[in-house]
VOMARMI-563358 format. One record per residue (C-alpha): residue number from 1; x, y, z. Coordinates in Angstrom, 3 decimals, padded with zeros to 6 digits. Layout:
% residues N
<rec pos="NUM" east="X" north="Y" up="Z"/>
...
***
This chain:
% residues 433
<rec pos="1" east="-005.303" north="-001.178" up="018.534"/>
<rec pos="2" east="-003.875" north="-004.657" up="018.458"/>
<rec pos="3" east="-001.761" north="-004.516" up="021.614"/>
<rec pos="4" east="-001.862" north="-000.938" up="022.897"/>
<rec pos="5" east="-005.654" north="-000.979" up="023.224"/>
<rec pos="6" east="-005.847" north="-004.337" up="025.092"/>
<rec pos="7" east="-003.134" north="-003.135" up="027.474"/>
<rec pos="8" east="-005.163" north="-000.016" up="028.259"/>
<rec pos="9" east="-008.217" north="-002.194" up="028.904"/>
<rec pos="10" east="-006.141" north="-004.122" up="031.449"/>
<rec pos="11" east="-005.278" north="-000.871" up="033.212"/>
<rec pos="12" east="-001.706" north="-000.860" up="031.867"/>
<rec pos="13" east="-001.942" north="002.211" up="029.629"/>
<rec pos="14" east="000.843" north="003.978" up="031.553"/>
<rec pos="15" east="003.130" north="000.974" up="031.124"/>
<rec pos="16" east="002.352" north="000.780" up="027.407"/>
<rec pos="17" east="002.984" north="004.504" up="026.911"/>
<rec pos="18" east="006.259" north="004.475" up="028.863"/>
<rec pos="19" east="007.591" north="001.518" up="026.861"/>
<rec pos="20" east="006.308" north="003.147" up="023.664"/>
<rec pos="21" east="008.175" north="006.393" up="024.395"/>
<rec pos="22" east="011.453" north="004.638" up="025.215"/>
<rec pos="23" east="011.357" north="002.241" up="022.256"/>
<rec pos="24" east="010.590" north="005.230" up="020.028"/>
<rec pos="25" east="013.635" north="007.002" up="021.481"/>
<rec pos="26" east="015.844" north="003.982" up="020.792"/>
<rec pos="27" east="014.493" north="003.696" up="017.253"/>
<rec pos="28" east="015.066" north="007.397" up="016.631"/>
<rec pos="29" east="018.694" north="007.202" up="017.780"/>
<rec pos="30" east="019.367" north="004.148" up="015.606"/>
<rec pos="31" east="017.740" north="005.954" up="012.676"/>
<rec pos="32" east="019.982" north="008.988" up="013.276"/>
<rec pos="33" east="023.160" north="006.891" up="013.151"/>
<rec pos="34" east="021.815" north="005.247" up="010.001"/>
<rec pos="35" east="021.312" north="008.717" up="008.519"/>
<rec pos="36" east="024.963" north="009.686" up="009.107"/>
<rec pos="37" east="026.181" north="006.478" up="007.481"/>
<rec pos="38" east="023.860" north="006.688" up="004.462"/>
<rec pos="39" east="024.401" north="010.395" up="003.783"/>
<rec pos="40" east="028.186" north="009.994" up="003.601"/>
<rec pos="41" east="027.797" north="007.008" up="001.281"/>
<rec pos="42" east="025.415" north="008.930" up="-000.982"/>
<rec pos="43" east="027.827" north="011.894" up="-000.970"/>
<rec pos="44" east="030.489" north="009.795" up="-002.687"/>
<rec pos="45" east="028.067" north="008.424" up="-005.286"/>
<rec pos="46" east="026.375" north="011.714" up="-006.148"/>
<rec pos="47" east="029.644" north="013.324" up="-007.233"/>
<rec pos="48" east="029.349" north="011.312" up="-010.471"/>
<rec pos="49" east="026.011" north="012.959" up="-011.345"/>
<rec pos="50" east="025.305" north="015.859" up="-013.690"/>
<rec pos="51" east="022.212" north="017.884" up="-014.593"/>
<rec pos="52" east="020.633" north="015.026" up="-016.668"/>
<rec pos="53" east="020.770" north="012.693" up="-013.666"/>
<rec pos="54" east="019.233" north="015.254" up="-011.307"/>
<rec pos="55" east="016.526" north="016.026" up="-013.859"/>
<rec pos="56" east="015.627" north="012.341" up="-014.111"/>
<rec pos="57" east="015.742" north="011.882" up="-010.338"/>
<rec pos="58" east="013.288" north="014.753" up="-009.884"/>
<rec pos="59" east="010.893" north="013.426" up="-012.538"/>
<rec pos="60" east="011.003" north="009.855" up="-011.296"/>
<rec pos="61" east="010.800" north="011.033" up="-007.692"/>
<rec pos="62" east="007.434" north="012.642" up="-008.371"/>
<rec pos="63" east="006.249" north="009.567" up="-010.274"/>
<rec pos="64" east="007.445" north="007.268" up="-007.494"/>
<rec pos="65" east="005.632" north="009.119" up="-004.740"/>
<rec pos="66" east="002.491" north="009.387" up="-006.867"/>
<rec pos="67" east="002.507" north="005.678" up="-007.656"/>
<rec pos="68" east="002.750" north="004.569" up="-004.048"/>
<rec pos="69" east="000.469" north="007.203" up="-002.490"/>
<rec pos="70" east="-002.664" north="005.633" up="-001.073"/>
<rec pos="71" east="-002.954" north="003.183" up="-003.950"/>
<rec pos="72" east="-004.420" north="005.924" up="-006.188"/>
<rec pos="73" east="-001.896" north="005.756" up="-009.013"/>
<rec pos="74" east="-003.760" north="007.740" up="-011.671"/>
<rec pos="75" east="-005.035" north="010.353" up="-009.239"/>
<rec pos="76" east="-001.547" north="010.856" up="-007.824"/>
<rec pos="77" east="-000.028" north="011.330" up="-011.271"/>
<rec pos="78" east="-002.797" north="013.715" up="-012.360"/>
<rec pos="79" east="-002.374" north="015.794" up="-009.195"/>
<rec pos="80" east="001.399" north="015.969" up="-009.677"/>
<rec pos="81" east="000.998" north="016.937" up="-013.350"/>
<rec pos="82" east="-001.399" north="019.786" up="-012.534"/>
<rec pos="83" east="000.978" north="021.021" up="-009.830"/>
<rec pos="84" east="003.886" north="020.958" up="-012.293"/>
<rec pos="85" east="001.835" north="023.123" up="-014.641"/>
<rec pos="86" east="001.221" north="025.583" up="-011.788"/>
<rec pos="87" east="004.992" north="025.912" up="-011.230"/>
<rec pos="88" east="005.312" north="027.335" up="-014.761"/>
<rec pos="89" east="003.586" north="030.523" up="-013.581"/>
<rec pos="90" east="006.013" north="033.420" up="-013.033"/>
<rec pos="91" east="009.366" north="034.516" up="-014.434"/>
<rec pos="92" east="011.568" north="031.841" up="-015.975"/>
<rec pos="93" east="014.886" north="031.839" up="-014.102"/>
<rec pos="94" east="016.739" north="030.670" up="-017.227"/>
<rec pos="95" east="015.356" north="033.000" up="-019.923"/>
<rec pos="96" east="014.009" north="035.794" up="-017.705"/>
<rec pos="97" east="010.671" north="035.876" up="-019.544"/>
<rec pos="98" east="007.284" north="035.901" up="-017.784"/>
<rec pos="99" east="005.078" north="032.816" up="-018.154"/>
<rec pos="100" east="001.290" north="032.724" up="-017.693"/>
<rec pos="101" east="001.204" north="035.845" up="-015.507"/>
<rec pos="102" east="-001.614" north="037.473" up="-017.554"/>
<rec pos="103" east="-000.229" north="040.888" up="-016.646"/>
<rec pos="104" east="-000.831" north="040.311" up="-012.926"/>
<rec pos="105" east="002.110" north="041.566" up="-010.863"/>
<rec pos="106" east="001.315" north="039.185" up="-007.992"/>
<rec pos="107" east="002.083" north="036.193" up="-010.241"/>
<rec pos="108" east="005.569" north="037.361" up="-011.253"/>
<rec pos="109" east="007.161" north="035.324" up="-008.446"/>
<rec pos="110" east="004.864" north="032.351" up="-008.988"/>
<rec pos="111" east="002.364" north="030.820" up="-006.572"/>
<rec pos="112" east="003.659" north="031.122" up="-002.965"/>
<rec pos="113" east="004.180" north="027.827" up="-001.154"/>
<rec pos="114" east="003.085" north="028.617" up="002.401"/>
<rec pos="115" east="-000.578" north="029.446" up="001.585"/>
<rec pos="116" east="-000.714" north="026.315" up="-000.572"/>
<rec pos="117" east="000.683" north="024.130" up="002.232"/>
<rec pos="118" east="-001.727" north="025.559" up="004.788"/>
<rec pos="119" east="-004.671" north="025.218" up="002.433"/>
<rec pos="120" east="-003.967" north="021.661" up="001.323"/>
<rec pos="121" east="-003.114" north="020.147" up="004.703"/>
<rec pos="122" east="-004.390" north="022.216" up="007.645"/>
<rec pos="123" east="-007.812" north="023.416" up="006.486"/>
<rec pos="124" east="-009.174" north="020.011" up="005.348"/>
<rec pos="125" east="-008.350" north="018.469" up="008.746"/>
<rec pos="126" east="-010.110" north="021.297" up="010.572"/>
<rec pos="127" east="-013.083" north="020.949" up="008.230"/>
<rec pos="128" east="-013.366" north="017.242" up="009.031"/>
<rec pos="129" east="-013.102" north="017.853" up="012.768"/>
<rec pos="130" east="-015.798" north="020.533" up="012.623"/>
<rec pos="131" east="-018.008" north="018.286" up="010.518"/>
<rec pos="132" east="-017.758" north="015.461" up="013.058"/>
<rec pos="133" east="-018.990" north="017.743" up="015.854"/>
<rec pos="134" east="-017.143" north="015.629" up="018.419"/>
<rec pos="135" east="-013.953" north="016.144" up="020.354"/>
<rec pos="136" east="-011.329" north="013.427" up="020.148"/>
<rec pos="137" east="-012.157" north="012.236" up="023.660"/>
<rec pos="138" east="-015.815" north="011.654" up="022.766"/>
<rec pos="139" east="-014.704" north="009.099" up="020.185"/>
<rec pos="140" east="-012.525" north="007.171" up="022.664"/>
<rec pos="141" east="-013.422" north="004.228" up="024.845"/>
<rec pos="142" east="-014.492" north="005.054" up="028.418"/>
<rec pos="143" east="-011.522" north="003.082" up="029.808"/>
<rec pos="144" east="-009.146" north="005.305" up="027.859"/>
<rec pos="145" east="-010.797" north="008.495" up="029.096"/>
<rec pos="146" east="-010.420" north="007.393" up="032.734"/>
<rec pos="147" east="-006.722" north="006.533" up="032.367"/>
<rec pos="148" east="-004.377" north="007.953" up="035.025"/>
<rec pos="149" east="-000.834" north="008.502" up="033.762"/>
<rec pos="150" east="001.530" north="007.238" up="036.471"/>
<rec pos="151" east="004.794" north="006.254" up="034.778"/>
<rec pos="152" east="007.285" north="003.780" up="036.257"/>
<rec pos="153" east="010.379" north="004.907" up="034.404"/>
<rec pos="154" east="012.990" north="002.355" up="035.478"/>
<rec pos="155" east="010.665" north="-000.572" up="034.899"/>
<rec pos="156" east="010.060" north="000.703" up="031.368"/>
<rec pos="157" east="013.821" north="001.089" up="030.785"/>
<rec pos="158" east="014.427" north="-002.482" up="031.962"/>
<rec pos="159" east="011.650" north="-003.779" up="029.735"/>
<rec pos="160" east="012.960" north="-002.058" up="026.613"/>
<rec pos="161" east="016.523" north="-003.182" up="027.393"/>
<rec pos="162" east="015.290" north="-006.756" up="027.821"/>
<rec pos="163" east="013.959" north="-006.652" up="024.240"/>
<rec pos="164" east="016.934" north="-004.678" up="022.894"/>
<rec pos="165" east="017.518" north="-006.972" up="019.906"/>
<rec pos="166" east="013.876" north="-006.678" up="018.884"/>
<rec pos="167" east="014.263" north="-002.893" up="019.110"/>
<rec pos="168" east="017.393" north="-003.013" up="016.947"/>
<rec pos="169" east="015.898" north="-005.296" up="014.280"/>
<rec pos="170" east="012.655" north="-003.367" up="013.919"/>
<rec pos="171" east="014.549" north="-000.057" up="013.900"/>
<rec pos="172" east="016.588" north="-001.313" up="010.949"/>
<rec pos="173" east="013.326" north="-002.241" up="009.204"/>
<rec pos="174" east="012.105" north="001.317" up="009.711"/>
<rec pos="175" east="015.393" north="002.771" up="008.443"/>
<rec pos="176" east="015.356" north="000.677" up="005.253"/>
<rec pos="177" east="011.681" north="001.432" up="004.574"/>
<rec pos="178" east="012.436" north="005.135" up="005.042"/>
<rec pos="179" east="015.057" north="005.002" up="002.299"/>
<rec pos="180" east="012.309" north="003.977" up="-000.158"/>
<rec pos="181" east="010.333" north="007.182" up="-000.903"/>
<rec pos="182" east="006.582" north="006.942" up="-000.638"/>
<rec pos="183" east="006.269" north="003.631" up="001.221"/>
<rec pos="184" east="005.142" north="005.409" up="004.378"/>
<rec pos="185" east="005.187" north="004.844" up="008.121"/>
<rec pos="186" east="002.119" north="002.606" up="008.197"/>
<rec pos="187" east="003.902" north="000.048" up="006.017"/>
<rec pos="188" east="006.919" north="000.220" up="008.354"/>
<rec pos="189" east="004.610" north="-000.323" up="011.357"/>
<rec pos="190" east="003.115" north="-003.457" up="009.905"/>
<rec pos="191" east="006.363" north="-004.884" up="008.579"/>
<rec pos="192" east="007.947" north="-004.448" up="012.022"/>
<rec pos="193" east="004.891" north="-005.918" up="013.721"/>
<rec pos="194" east="004.886" north="-008.866" up="011.318"/>
<rec pos="195" east="008.596" north="-009.460" up="011.923"/>
<rec pos="196" east="008.060" north="-009.497" up="015.694"/>
<rec pos="197" east="005.006" north="-011.742" up="015.301"/>
<rec pos="198" east="007.004" north="-014.269" up="013.283"/>
<rec pos="199" east="010.340" north="-014.109" up="015.122"/>
<rec pos="200" east="009.518" north="-013.649" up="018.809"/>
<rec pos="201" east="008.928" north="-016.682" up="021.003"/>
<rec pos="202" east="005.264" north="-017.236" up="021.838"/>
<rec pos="203" east="004.177" north="-014.168" up="019.870"/>
<rec pos="204" east="001.630" north="-016.055" up="017.770"/>
<rec pos="205" east="-000.348" north="-016.875" up="020.914"/>
<rec pos="206" east="-000.103" north="-013.511" up="022.697"/>
<rec pos="207" east="000.073" north="-010.806" up="020.012"/>
<rec pos="208" east="-003.179" north="-008.901" up="019.755"/>
<rec pos="209" east="-004.133" north="-009.593" up="023.365"/>
<rec pos="210" east="-001.854" north="-007.053" up="025.062"/>
<rec pos="211" east="001.732" north="-008.206" up="024.448"/>
<rec pos="212" east="004.185" north="-005.383" up="025.159"/>
<rec pos="213" east="006.376" north="-006.587" up="022.272"/>
<rec pos="214" east="003.548" north="-005.622" up="019.931"/>
<rec pos="215" east="004.004" north="-002.043" up="021.159"/>
<rec pos="216" east="007.807" north="-002.018" up="021.044"/>
<rec pos="217" east="008.220" north="-003.269" up="017.459"/>
<rec pos="218" east="006.136" north="-000.711" up="015.525"/>
<rec pos="219" east="007.187" north="002.220" up="017.717"/>
<rec pos="220" east="010.895" north="001.547" up="017.219"/>
<rec pos="221" east="010.338" north="001.344" up="013.451"/>
<rec pos="222" east="008.163" north="004.465" up="013.525"/>
<rec pos="223" east="010.956" north="006.746" up="014.764"/>
<rec pos="224" east="013.785" north="005.036" up="012.884"/>
<rec pos="225" east="012.039" north="005.735" up="009.581"/>
<rec pos="226" east="012.794" north="009.468" up="009.900"/>
<rec pos="227" east="016.525" north="008.869" up="009.563"/>
<rec pos="228" east="015.923" north="006.999" up="006.325"/>
<rec pos="229" east="013.344" north="009.350" up="004.814"/>
<rec pos="230" east="015.492" north="012.451" up="005.173"/>
<rec pos="231" east="018.361" north="010.951" up="003.123"/>
<rec pos="232" east="016.633" north="011.058" up="-000.310"/>
<rec pos="233" east="014.996" north="014.367" up="000.663"/>
<rec pos="234" east="018.315" north="016.148" up="001.173"/>
<rec pos="235" east="020.509" north="014.219" up="-001.254"/>
<rec pos="236" east="018.353" north="014.207" up="-004.383"/>
<rec pos="237" east="015.218" north="016.200" up="-003.541"/>
<rec pos="238" east="012.883" north="013.201" up="-003.389"/>
<rec pos="239" east="010.782" north="013.473" up="-000.203"/>
<rec pos="240" east="009.774" north="010.170" up="001.325"/>
<rec pos="241" east="006.511" north="011.399" up="002.861"/>
<rec pos="242" east="004.210" north="014.396" up="003.161"/>
<rec pos="243" east="006.205" north="015.543" up="006.216"/>
<rec pos="244" east="009.413" north="015.428" up="004.206"/>
<rec pos="245" east="007.667" north="017.314" up="001.384"/>
<rec pos="246" east="006.910" north="020.120" up="003.840"/>
<rec pos="247" east="010.547" north="020.050" up="005.004"/>
<rec pos="248" east="011.652" north="020.239" up="001.373"/>
<rec pos="249" east="009.367" north="023.230" up="000.819"/>
<rec pos="250" east="010.825" north="024.943" up="003.888"/>
<rec pos="251" east="014.397" north="024.390" up="002.654"/>
<rec pos="252" east="013.537" north="025.903" up="-000.724"/>
<rec pos="253" east="011.842" north="028.872" up="000.956"/>
<rec pos="254" east="014.972" north="029.735" up="002.965"/>
<rec pos="255" east="017.284" north="029.339" up="-000.029"/>
<rec pos="256" east="018.704" north="025.804" up="000.170"/>
<rec pos="257" east="018.487" north="023.570" up="-002.907"/>
<rec pos="258" east="018.385" north="019.805" up="-002.191"/>
<rec pos="259" east="020.982" north="017.873" up="-004.167"/>
<rec pos="260" east="024.747" north="018.230" up="-004.599"/>
<rec pos="261" east="024.900" north="021.538" up="-002.709"/>
<rec pos="262" east="023.533" north="019.890" up="000.435"/>
<rec pos="263" east="026.319" north="017.291" up="000.253"/>
<rec pos="264" east="029.168" north="019.631" up="-000.676"/>
<rec pos="265" east="029.104" north="023.337" up="000.216"/>
<rec pos="266" east="026.193" north="022.885" up="002.657"/>
<rec pos="267" east="027.288" north="019.544" up="004.128"/>
<rec pos="268" east="027.423" north="021.102" up="007.607"/>
<rec pos="269" east="023.720" north="021.972" up="007.304"/>
<rec pos="270" east="022.930" north="018.404" up="006.249"/>
<rec pos="271" east="024.811" north="016.946" up="009.222"/>
<rec pos="272" east="022.935" north="019.298" up="011.541"/>
<rec pos="273" east="019.747" north="017.495" up="010.498"/>
<rec pos="274" east="021.220" north="014.255" up="011.845"/>
<rec pos="275" east="022.111" north="015.959" up="015.121"/>
<rec pos="276" east="018.616" north="017.430" up="015.122"/>
<rec pos="277" east="017.089" north="013.950" up="014.903"/>
<rec pos="278" east="019.033" north="012.921" up="018.020"/>
<rec pos="279" east="018.156" north="016.066" up="019.981"/>
<rec pos="280" east="014.510" north="015.992" up="018.879"/>
<rec pos="281" east="014.056" north="012.383" up="019.973"/>
<rec pos="282" east="015.622" north="013.007" up="023.380"/>
<rec pos="283" east="013.615" north="016.182" up="024.013"/>
<rec pos="284" east="010.382" north="014.696" up="022.659"/>
<rec pos="285" east="010.712" north="011.675" up="024.945"/>
<rec pos="286" east="011.257" north="013.853" up="027.992"/>
<rec pos="287" east="008.361" north="016.113" up="027.065"/>
<rec pos="288" east="006.137" north="013.114" up="026.376"/>
<rec pos="289" east="006.678" north="011.762" up="029.889"/>
<rec pos="290" east="006.157" north="015.154" up="031.492"/>
<rec pos="291" east="003.392" north="016.607" up="029.326"/>
<rec pos="292" east="001.216" north="013.588" up="028.487"/>
<rec pos="293" east="-001.346" north="014.261" up="031.264"/>
<rec pos="294" east="-001.647" north="017.897" up="030.132"/>
<rec pos="295" east="-001.604" north="017.295" up="026.397"/>
<rec pos="296" east="-004.299" north="014.661" up="026.817"/>
<rec pos="297" east="-006.667" north="017.444" up="027.881"/>
<rec pos="298" east="-006.556" north="018.856" up="024.332"/>
<rec pos="299" east="-008.605" north="015.849" up="023.289"/>
<rec pos="300" east="-011.462" north="017.169" up="025.449"/>
<rec pos="301" east="-011.666" north="020.578" up="023.737"/>
<rec pos="302" east="-014.830" north="020.916" up="021.672"/>
<rec pos="303" east="-014.361" north="021.420" up="017.909"/>
<rec pos="304" east="-016.297" north="024.679" up="018.157"/>
<rec pos="305" east="-013.470" north="026.079" up="020.299"/>
<rec pos="306" east="-010.440" north="024.246" up="018.894"/>
<rec pos="307" east="-011.106" north="024.718" up="015.171"/>
<rec pos="308" east="-011.421" north="028.562" up="015.193"/>
<rec pos="309" east="-008.194" north="028.860" up="017.234"/>
<rec pos="310" east="-006.259" north="026.647" up="014.818"/>
<rec pos="311" east="-007.680" north="028.439" up="011.768"/>
<rec pos="312" east="-006.616" north="031.827" up="013.179"/>
<rec pos="313" east="-003.067" north="030.536" up="013.738"/>
<rec pos="314" east="-002.692" north="028.990" up="010.264"/>
<rec pos="315" east="-004.241" north="032.065" up="008.615"/>
<rec pos="316" east="-001.706" north="034.330" up="010.308"/>
<rec pos="317" east="001.106" north="031.997" up="009.223"/>
<rec pos="318" east="-000.089" north="032.178" up="005.606"/>
<rec pos="319" east="-000.442" north="035.976" up="005.740"/>
<rec pos="320" east="002.890" north="036.827" up="007.380"/>
<rec pos="321" east="005.007" north="035.328" up="004.571"/>
<rec pos="322" east="004.286" north="038.114" up="002.045"/>
<rec pos="323" east="001.847" north="040.323" up="003.990"/>
<rec pos="324" east="-000.579" north="039.990" up="001.088"/>
<rec pos="325" east="-004.342" north="039.557" up="001.287"/>
<rec pos="326" east="-004.163" north="037.637" up="-002.001"/>
<rec pos="327" east="-002.219" north="034.943" up="-000.130"/>
<rec pos="328" east="-005.336" north="034.356" up="001.959"/>
<rec pos="329" east="-007.353" north="033.863" up="-001.223"/>
<rec pos="330" east="-004.775" north="031.330" up="-002.415"/>
<rec pos="331" east="-005.016" north="029.580" up="000.955"/>
<rec pos="332" east="-008.814" north="029.428" up="000.743"/>
<rec pos="333" east="-008.714" north="028.166" up="-002.852"/>
<rec pos="334" east="-006.275" north="025.366" up="-002.060"/>
<rec pos="335" east="-008.175" north="024.675" up="001.159"/>
<rec pos="336" east="-011.296" north="023.943" up="-000.888"/>
<rec pos="337" east="-009.174" north="021.828" up="-003.226"/>
<rec pos="338" east="-007.718" north="019.956" up="-000.231"/>
<rec pos="339" east="-011.192" north="019.196" up="001.146"/>
<rec pos="340" east="-012.263" north="017.871" up="-002.255"/>
<rec pos="341" east="-009.130" north="015.717" up="-002.563"/>
<rec pos="342" east="-009.515" north="014.297" up="000.946"/>
<rec pos="343" east="-013.192" north="013.480" up="000.442"/>
<rec pos="344" east="-012.647" north="011.766" up="-002.909"/>
<rec pos="345" east="-009.433" north="009.898" up="-002.135"/>
<rec pos="346" east="-006.997" north="012.067" up="-004.112"/>
<rec pos="347" east="-003.499" north="011.933" up="-002.541"/>
<rec pos="348" east="-002.198" north="015.384" up="-001.595"/>
<rec pos="349" east="001.562" north="014.786" up="-001.081"/>
<rec pos="350" east="002.292" north="014.462" up="-004.852"/>
<rec pos="351" east="000.833" north="017.952" up="-005.374"/>
<rec pos="352" east="003.137" north="019.536" up="-002.801"/>
<rec pos="353" east="006.161" north="017.585" up="-004.024"/>
<rec pos="354" east="005.546" north="018.678" up="-007.622"/>
<rec pos="355" east="005.143" north="022.314" up="-006.541"/>
<rec pos="356" east="008.450" north="022.153" up="-004.675"/>
<rec pos="357" east="010.404" north="020.332" up="-007.387"/>
<rec pos="358" east="008.847" north="022.056" up="-010.399"/>
<rec pos="359" east="011.382" north="024.882" up="-010.712"/>
<rec pos="360" east="014.245" north="022.459" up="-010.126"/>
<rec pos="361" east="012.957" north="020.177" up="-012.900"/>
<rec pos="362" east="012.716" north="023.119" up="-015.297"/>
<rec pos="363" east="016.247" north="024.292" up="-014.468"/>
<rec pos="364" east="017.886" north="020.870" up="-014.819"/>
<rec pos="365" east="015.982" north="020.200" up="-018.052"/>
<rec pos="366" east="017.269" north="023.367" up="-019.728"/>
<rec pos="367" east="020.812" north="022.786" up="-018.485"/>
<rec pos="368" east="020.734" north="019.201" up="-019.771"/>
<rec pos="369" east="019.335" north="020.140" up="-023.182"/>
<rec pos="370" east="021.819" north="022.984" up="-023.656"/>
<rec pos="371" east="024.827" north="020.922" up="-022.548"/>
<rec pos="372" east="024.043" north="017.460" up="-023.927"/>
<rec pos="373" east="020.945" north="017.632" up="-026.127"/>
<rec pos="374" east="019.104" north="014.343" up="-026.413"/>
<rec pos="375" east="022.459" north="012.582" up="-026.091"/>
<rec pos="376" east="021.880" north="012.781" up="-022.355"/>
<rec pos="377" east="019.738" north="009.642" up="-022.741"/>
<rec pos="378" east="022.924" north="007.759" up="-023.627"/>
<rec pos="379" east="024.644" north="008.564" up="-020.326"/>
<rec pos="380" east="025.173" north="005.319" up="-018.331"/>
<rec pos="381" east="024.648" north="007.093" up="-014.986"/>
<rec pos="382" east="021.196" north="008.212" up="-016.100"/>
<rec pos="383" east="020.251" north="004.720" up="-017.286"/>
<rec pos="384" east="021.401" north="003.254" up="-013.967"/>
<rec pos="385" east="019.244" north="005.779" up="-012.076"/>
<rec pos="386" east="016.215" north="004.863" up="-014.173"/>
<rec pos="387" east="016.794" north="001.149" up="-013.538"/>
<rec pos="388" east="017.306" north="001.628" up="-009.791"/>
<rec pos="389" east="014.277" north="003.896" up="-009.438"/>
<rec pos="390" east="012.006" north="001.483" up="-011.307"/>
<rec pos="391" east="013.274" north="-001.314" up="-009.058"/>
<rec pos="392" east="012.512" north="000.758" up="-005.961"/>
<rec pos="393" east="009.007" north="001.498" up="-007.285"/>
<rec pos="394" east="008.324" north="-002.209" up="-007.745"/>
<rec pos="395" east="009.728" north="-003.038" up="-004.298"/>
<rec pos="396" east="007.736" north="-000.207" up="-002.706"/>
<rec pos="397" east="004.495" north="-001.451" up="-004.230"/>
<rec pos="398" east="005.255" north="-004.992" up="-003.074"/>
<rec pos="399" east="006.041" north="-003.773" up="000.447"/>
<rec pos="400" east="002.741" north="-001.889" up="000.609"/>
<rec pos="401" east="000.818" north="-004.898" up="-000.654"/>
<rec pos="402" east="002.575" north="-007.113" up="001.893"/>
<rec pos="403" east="001.699" north="-004.680" up="004.677"/>
<rec pos="404" east="-001.923" north="-004.505" up="003.482"/>
<rec pos="405" east="-002.148" north="-008.305" up="003.408"/>
<rec pos="406" east="-000.750" north="-008.526" up="006.934"/>
<rec pos="407" east="-003.196" north="-005.867" up="008.107"/>
<rec pos="408" east="-006.150" north="-007.749" up="006.608"/>
<rec pos="409" east="-005.086" north="-011.070" up="008.131"/>
<rec pos="410" east="-004.453" north="-009.570" up="011.560"/>
<rec pos="411" east="-007.794" north="-007.766" up="011.558"/>
<rec pos="412" east="-009.520" north="-011.030" up="010.707"/>
<rec pos="413" east="-007.817" north="-012.781" up="013.623"/>
<rec pos="414" east="-008.111" north="-009.986" up="016.197"/>
<rec pos="415" east="-011.265" north="-008.258" up="017.476"/>
<rec pos="416" east="-010.952" north="-004.551" up="016.736"/>
<rec pos="417" east="-013.654" north="-001.912" up="017.319"/>
<rec pos="418" east="-015.296" north="-001.200" up="013.976"/>
<rec pos="419" east="-015.107" north="002.577" up="014.264"/>
<rec pos="420" east="-011.301" north="002.570" up="014.376"/>
<rec pos="421" east="-010.382" north="-000.509" up="012.388"/>
<rec pos="422" east="-009.705" north="001.362" up="009.164"/>
<rec pos="423" east="-007.117" north="003.683" up="010.669"/>
<rec pos="424" east="-005.285" north="001.519" up="013.170"/>
<rec pos="425" east="-001.592" north="000.818" up="013.538"/>
<rec pos="426" east="-000.189" north="-002.124" up="015.501"/>
<rec pos="427" east="000.665" north="-000.117" up="018.623"/>
<rec pos="428" east="-002.770" north="001.403" up="018.907"/>
<rec pos="429" east="-002.040" north="004.759" up="017.280"/>
<rec pos="430" east="-004.095" north="006.452" up="014.619"/>
<rec pos="431" east="-002.547" north="005.593" up="011.269"/>
<rec pos="432" east="-004.650" north="007.907" up="009.108"/>
<rec pos="433" east="-002.749" north="010.220" up="006.732"/>
***
């Protein structure tokens, strides 16, 4: 709430939202073009890789995301390790022997992903909302609740076009940050905001008081990051965020294996994702303009009504996958685990990523051992991957620290309501995970 919130206090919430939607659209389109360029470049490089390289990429991908998730390094690694152990349950695809099934037929195919996803991510959020006892609108400022959404489209287009170079620069920041798995959108927000603060004329005097450039910069970066994050997800199976981890899980569920196949025999599917980014941004922008007044009413629904409806929907989604009541037990078990992890600061994305990549790690490990033995450690491609990944980890940690430092300094210089200060992004959006 550094610039979006002050603008709403001035009665310019509609202007801020319109500019936010259009700068997000521009950032999303730039990110999509960046995706096409990067994916074709990666396609040429990945042809030099074998099973040892993909094994190491999977291992280091889990470690990378764990290390940069919420600053809880040890907790992230422990969560990923436990999830990897869970993936050992079921029949081994290489040897065909059952592992840790204890004679239970349900476990022959391993632990299903959909109930785990629903339990870890959906149920804890509903639990927190129910615990608060307040609708979203009750936690908002009175000025926000009284806002009338009357958009002036052409004025917003002119304003975004006037700051087109700022949009382009901050979109490129979002794209580059997206290529580094685990850094996250909040870091991209603050890096873009910092860049605008330091590079735009007069920004040091007006940012934080309702400068529209403080809305444009983080929103352009926010949508551009998707084009970057999806590249490592599809090319090497390293999701850049919890959203990409869910996408990775979905791909595995429908039979697509991230890696060389997505860049060779399934290249057309990969390119469709880029087209999807373009279409999604265009449609989402149109829907945002049209539906904002109606969607805003959801914030007024009491938790006692909203939570049961959402729980029914997610329960049905968990049940329909295998039509098994045991799936609901798995969902409840991981739901309790998700609540515990959220309350005690344990990052959840590493758990999902490890569950998705576990079988792939096992497969590439056996192929590497059978084909190369321990001589695979002498392969120059593998050593280069290790060096590059370690470099990215260091850079990712430095980027997060830089973003955290900027956040702390900006908070100190700008009055922000205490109840939202811990979860704020530069454009006034909730930045909580």
